[in-house]
N, C-alpha and C positions, 0 to 999 in steps of 0.2 A: 574582242578577245577571241582567239581561235583555240578550240580544244584539239589536242593531238592524242594519239594512242601509240604507245611503244610496244615493242615485241621483245620477249626474253631472248637473250643470246647465250648466256651461260649461267649455271647455278652451282649449288653445292660449295658455297663459300661461307665463311662466318660473317665478316664485316669488311667490305671493300671501301677504301678511301682513295681520293686523288688519282683517278684514272688519267692517263696521258697517252696521246697518240704519238708514236715515235717509230720511224723506220718501218712503216707498213703494217704496224700492229698496235694493239692497245696494251700498255703496261699498267699494272694496277697492284698495289699492295693489299694483302689481307691483314688488317690491323691486329686481329686477335689470333690469327693463325701464324703470324710472323713469316709470311711467304710473299715473295714478289713474283707475280705471274706475267706472262706474255700471252695475250689472247688474240687469235687471228680473226678474220672477218666471218669465218664459219662458226666461231665459238670454241675452237679447239684450244685447250689450256696447256701451257708449257710452264713449268717451274723454272724461273731464272735463277733464284737463290732462295734457300729456306734458312730457318734458324736465325732470322733477323732479330735485332734487339727488340725489347718490348715496345709495343705500340708504334710501329713504323707508319705514322699516319699522314705522311705527305711524300710526294715524289716529284722530281723535276729533272731537267736535262740541261747541263751547261752548254754553251755555244759549240764546244767541240764534240758534243754527244755523250759526255760522261754522265751517268745517272747519279743523282743525289737523292738520298733518303733521310728522313728524320729519325733519329733515335730520341723519341719524345721524352722518356723518363730520364735519360742521361743528359738531355738538353744539348744534343750535338747534331750536326749535319754530317752525314757519312757519304763518301763517294765510293762507287762500285768500280773497281779496276781489276780486270783479269779474274773476275769471279770472287774477289775478296773485298771486304769493306775496310776503308781507311777513314780516319777522322779528317773531315774537311774544315770544319769550324766548331769550336767548343764555346757554347754560350752559357755554360753552367754558372758563370759568375756574373752574367748579364740578365738572363731571363728570370723573372720572379715566379714562374710556373712552368709546367711541362710544355715543350715546344709543340706548336700546332702547324697549320698549313703554311706554305710559302709559295712565292712566285719568283721566277728568274727573268731578268731583262736581257736584251740582245747583247749587252756588254758583259754579261756574267754576274751582275749584282744579284744578290738574293735578298728578298724582303720576307722576313719570317716573323710570325706572331707567336705568342705563348698564352697559356691559360691565365696567368697573372696571380693565381692563388691555387691552393690544393683542393681541387674539385672533389677528389675521391675521399678526402677526409671531412667533407661537408662544410668547408670554410665558405663564408659569404663571398660573392664575386667582388673583385677589386679591379680597378683600372690598371692597365699595363702599357707597355711600349711595343712598337714595331721596330725591329732591329734590321740593320742593313749589313750584310756581309759583302764587302767589296771583293772584286776579282783577285786582289792581292792578299786577301785574308783579313784585312782590317775590319774591325767591328765598330759600329756606331749606332746610336739611337736615331731612328728615322722619324717616327711620329709617336706622340704620347697621348694619354687620356683616352685610350680605347679599351673596350670591355670585351674580353674573350674574342680577340681577333681571330678569324677563322679563314674561310676561303678568300683568295686574293687574285685579282687580275690587273693587267696593265692595258689601257685603252688609249684612244686619241693619239695614235702614232707615238706612243711612249710618254705622252705628256701627263697622264693621269693614272694614279694607282687607286683602285677601289678594293676595300676590304669589308668582309661581312663581320658585323658585331652581333654575334648570335643571340645573346640574351637581351640585347636592346631591340631586336627586331629591326635592324637598320643596316643599310649599306652606306659606308662612309668613304668619301673621296679625299685624296690629297693631290695637289699639283706636284709634278716631278720636274726638277731642274735638269739641265744637261749633265750635271755631275751626279745625278741620282738622288740628291737630297729632296726631302719632302716639305711642303708648306701648304698653307691655305686649307686646313682641315674643314670639311663641310659635309652635310648630308647629301648623299647621292639619291637615296630612295628610302622612305619609311615603309616598313612592312609590318604593321601592328598585328599581333596575334600569330606571327610566324617567326621561326627560328632559322635564319639564313645560314647555310652551311657551305658546302663546296660550290664552286661556280666557274664559269668560263665566259669568254667574250666572243662575239662574231665580228665579221668584217665591217658591219655597220656601227660598231661600238655599243650595240645592245648586249645585255648580260643575261645569260641563262643561269639561274640560281636555284639550288635545292632548298626547300623548306623542310627541315628535319622533322618537326613536330606534326606538320599537316600532311606529309607525304606528297607535297606538290613540287613540280618543277616549273618555274616561271621564266618567260623571256620578258625582260622589261628594259625600259629606257630611263634616262635620268628623270627624276621626279616620280618614279614608280608607275609609269604608264605600262600596264601589262598587255602585251600583244598576243602571247601564246601561253597555254597552260596544259600540263599533264598532271595526272593524279595517280598515286599508287597506294596500296595498302601498307600499313606500317610507316616506315621512315624513308624519305628521300635524302640521300647522303651527299653525293658529289656527281659532277658531270664534266664532260669535255667534248669538243668537236674534233672529228677525225674522219677516217676513211680516205679513199684515194682522191676524192674530190672535196674533202673537208666538210661535207654536208650530212655526215652521220653524227647524231648526238648520242653519245654513250652516257648512260645513267646508272649509278649504283644505288641500290635500295636495300633496306632490311625489312623483309616481309614478316615481321613479328613485333612483339612488345618489348619494352625496356627490360622486364624480367627475362624474356627470351634472350636478349643480347647479353645480359649478365650471366646467363647459363651457357653462353657460347653455342647456342643452337645454330645449325648450319642453314640459315635462312637468308643469306646474302645472295642477291641476284644482280646480274649485269644485263641491262636492257639497251635497245637501240631504237631510234626513230629518225626518219629522214626529214631534213629541214631545208628551207629555201636559201637561207643566207649562210655561206660557208665560214669556216675559220678564217681569221685574219691572214 
């Protein structure tokens, strides 16, 4: 296992989730500040849109480049068109908890998880579903029996979906059929003692995953063989590969405690590190 060291790129955020490289820059929402930022390679921050709905904790881009954001509390996916947010899909009658992270395939299907229970009211964790939003807006259940599905990636040339089950300390895989349906649920990697959160995949099908509770970012292959590791103070939240050559790993962290997060202290940081294997 190789240890890597990242460098800070930008700071003075509250809590950054779901960074995504798009059109020459990094796009990333601040979940507790309700702002979508665009950050260039020098760390210059530009506000794309502010006053987002509460906890916009995931971001993605449709095949035509249209940004999608989660309205977690309202359990909706929103699209950003001409600087305005419009409802793209309403999962309020489907999801049993606030919406969480999502991933979009090349055909525009969205795979989205949800908490499954009321985390903030102190309810006990419950299993939930991964939902599929088809390109025509149709909703369906994709996979069941997952606990707090969080970060998600598609690997193996589209044949496999991998999702982080945060409280179980596990990455779980599903086979994907050509029509986007999911089957053959199985363990991709066990990560005991860690809470996997946001993640991304590289061109070799390995996964970079953030461990929220340990402040680690790990590159691993199926079966949990860890090839690279970074460590940060506080919490490691989410990551993505980008840059002009796809070999810059962008990592969001919170360099404080859980009480600091609850107090909305501005301790969110965006880091970068150069890696050998690029984005797919």
